[in-house]
C-alpha positions in Angstrom: -31.3 -3.7 -115.9 -31.3 0.0 -115.1 -34.7 1.2 -113.7 -36.5 3.7 -115.9 -35.8 7.3 -115.0 -38.7 9.1 -113.4 -40.4 11.3 -116.0 -39.0 14.8 -115.8 -41.0 17.2 -113.8 -41.1 21.0 -113.6 -42.0 20.8 -110.0 -39.2 21.4 -107.5 -38.0 18.1 -106.0 -37.0 18.8 -102.4 -35.4 15.4 -102.0 -32.9 16.2 -104.8 -32.1 19.5 -103.1 -31.3 17.6 -99.9 -28.9 15.3 -101.8 -27.3 18.3 -103.4 -26.5 19.7 -99.9 -25.0 16.4 -99.0 -22.7 16.4 -102.1 -21.8 20.1 -102.4 -19.1 20.3 -99.6 -17.0 17.7 -101.5 -17.9 18.8 -105.0 -18.5 22.6 -105.1 -18.4 22.6 -108.9 -21.6 20.5 -108.7 -23.4 23.4 -107.1 -22.6 25.6 -110.1 -24.2 23.1 -112.4 -27.5 22.8 -110.5 -29.3 25.8 -112.2 -29.1 24.0 -115.6 -30.2 20.6 -114.3 -33.8 19.5 -114.3 -35.5 19.6 -110.9 -35.6 15.8 -110.8 -31.9 15.4 -111.7 -31.2 12.9 -109.0 -33.9 10.4 -110.0 -32.5 7.3 -111.7 -28.9 8.5 -111.3 -26.3 5.7 -111.7 -22.5 5.7 -111.8 -20.5 2.5 -111.6 -21.4 0.6 -108.4 -20.9 3.5 -106.1 -23.8 5.8 -107.0 -27.5 4.9 -107.2 -30.6 7.0 -106.6 -34.1 5.8 -107.2 -37.4 7.7 -106.9 -40.9 6.6 -106.9 -43.1 7.6 -109.8 -45.3 10.5 -108.9 -48.7 10.4 -110.7 -49.4 14.0 -110.0 -47.9 16.9 -111.8 -48.1 18.9 -108.5 -46.5 16.2 -106.4 -42.8 15.7 -106.8 -41.2 12.3 -106.9 -39.7 11.0 -103.7 -36.3 9.4 -103.3 -36.6 5.7 -102.1 -33.0 4.6 -102.5 -29.8 6.6 -102.0 -26.4 5.1 -102.4 -23.3 7.4 -102.4 -20.6 4.9 -101.4 -16.8 5.6 -101.4 -17.0 9.1 -102.9 -14.8 10.8 -100.3 -17.8 12.9 -99.1 -16.8 15.3 -96.3 -18.6 17.5 -93.8 -21.6 16.8 -91.7 -24.8 15.1 -92.7 -27.3 17.9 -93.6 -29.9 18.5 -91.0 -32.8 17.9 -93.4 -31.5 14.5 -94.5 -34.2 13.0 -92.3 -36.9 14.7 -94.5 -36.3 11.8 -97.0 -39.4 10.2 -95.5 -40.0 7.7 -98.3 -36.4 6.4 -98.2 -36.1 2.6 -97.9 -32.3 2.2 -98.4 -29.5 4.6 -97.5 -25.8 3.7 -98.1 -23.1 6.3 -97.3 -20.4 3.7 -96.5 -16.7 4.5 -96.9 -16.7 8.3 -96.9 -15.3 11.0 -94.6 -18.5 12.3 -93.1 -18.3 13.5 -89.5 -20.3 14.9 -86.6 -23.5 13.6 -85.0 -26.4 12.0 -86.8 -29.3 14.4 -87.7 -32.8 13.5 -86.8 -34.0 10.5 -88.7 -37.4 10.5 -87.0 -39.4 10.9 -90.3 -37.6 8.0 -92.0 -40.1 5.5 -90.7 -39.9 3.4 -94.0 -36.2 2.9 -93.9 -35.1 -0.8 -94.0 -31.3 -0.6 -94.6 -28.9 2.0 -93.2 -25.2 1.7 -94.1 -22.9 4.2 -92.5 -19.8 2.1 -92.2 -16.3 3.7 -92.2 -16.9 7.4 -91.7 -16.0 9.7 -88.8 -19.5 10.1 -87.3 -19.7 10.6 -83.5 -22.3 11.3 -80.8 -24.9 8.6 -80.2 -27.5 6.7 -82.1 -30.6 8.1 -80.3 -31.8 9.7 -83.6 -32.6 6.1 -84.9 -35.3 5.4 -82.4 -38.2 5.8 -84.9 -36.7 3.4 -87.5 -39.0 0.5 -86.5 -38.9 -1.1 -90.0 -35.1 -1.2 -90.0 -33.7 -4.6 -90.9 -30.0 -3.9 -91.4 -27.9 -1.3 -89.5 -24.2 -1.0 -90.2 -22.4 1.8 -88.3 -19.1 0.1 -87.9 -15.8 1.9 -87.9 -17.0 5.3 -86.6 -16.3 7.4 -83.5 -19.5 7.2 -81.5 -17.7 6.4 -78.2 -20.8 6.2 -76.0 -22.4 3.4 -74.0 -24.1 0.5 -75.6 -26.8 2.1 -77.8 -29.9 0.6 -76.0 -32.1 2.8 -78.2 -31.6 0.0 -80.8 -33.7 -2.3 -78.6 -36.7 -0.3 -79.9 -36.0 -1.8 -83.4 -37.6 -5.3 -83.4 -37.1 -6.1 -87.0 -33.3 -6.0 -87.1 -31.8 -8.9 -88.9 -28.2 -7.6 -89.3 -26.5 -5.3 -86.8 -22.9 -4.2 -87.2 -21.5 -2.1 -84.3 -17.8 -3.1 -84.6 -15.0 -0.6 -84.1 -17.2 2.2 -82.8 -15.5 2.9 -79.5 -18.7 1.9 -77.6 -17.9 1.1 -73.9 -19.4 0.1 -70.6 -21.6 -2.9 -69.8 -24.4 -4.3 -71.9 -27.0 -4.7 -69.2 -30.2 -4.8 -71.4 -31.9 -8.0 -72.5 -31.6 -8.6 -76.3 -34.7 -10.8 -76.5 -36.5 -8.3 -78.7 -34.2 -9.1 -81.6 -35.9 -12.4 -82.5 -35.1 -11.9 -86.2 -31.4 -11.2 -85.7 -29.1 -13.3 -87.9 -25.8 -11.4 -87.7 -24.5 -9.4 -84.7 -21.0 -7.8 -84.8 -19.6 -6.1 -81.7 -15.8 -6.6 -81.9 -13.3 -3.7 -81.6 -15.2 -1.8 -78.9 -14.5 -1.2 -75.2 -17.3 -3.2 -73.5 -16.7 -4.7 -70.1 -18.3 -7.6 -68.4 -20.2 -10.4 -70.1 -22.8 -10.4 -72.8 -26.5 -10.8 -71.8 -28.0 -14.2 -72.5 -28.6 -14.6 -76.2 -30.0 -18.1 -76.2 -33.4 -16.7 -77.4 -31.8 -15.4 -80.6 -32.2 -18.6 -82.5 -31.4 -17.2 -85.9 -27.9 -15.9 -85.0 -25.3 -17.2 -87.4 
C-alpha cells in the first residue's frame, strides 16, 4: 500500500529543494512548475516503479519534514550530483541507478543514517572518499561507472556492509588491504575492473555467498 503523504506544510522544505536541483537539468519545465507546488511537493511522491520519495512526519509546524527515501531510477537524469545532496541527513535509502549522471561524488559526510546507496550505471568518476562517514551503510552498488582509481580502501571504514558491488568501475592496482572488517558481507562483486595480483585472504568472511 502507498504510504500516507506527509501533511502539507507552509514551511519551506529544503530537502525538496535539493531534489528539485537534481531533477531540473533534465526536466527544465519542472522548474517552471515549482512556484505553484506546495513546499512539501516531494513527500510521498510515487510514479510506477521508478520514482519514490518518502518523508518523515514532522510534528512541529516550524520543523519541515525530512526525506528518508529517494528513488529516481532510470529517468535519464543528466548533469552532476548537486553539491548539497549530502544535506539530506535523514536519508536511509538512495537509488539513482541507470541514469546519465556524471562527475565526482559530492560530500556525503552528513548522511550518517544511510543504509543503502544505489548508483549503478551512471558516468560518475573520481573516487569514493566522500563515503567515509557512511558507517551504517549495508548495501553499496556503484557498478558500471568511471571511477578509475585504485581499490577504494576508504570502504574498509564501513563495517556494516552486507552487499558491495564494484564491478565495471575501471578500478585498478593491487588490493593490499585486509578485508576482515566486513564480517557481515554476503555479496561482493569486483569483475570487470583492472586489478592485478591476487585477492587478500577472505576466509574470515564466512557469510559470502
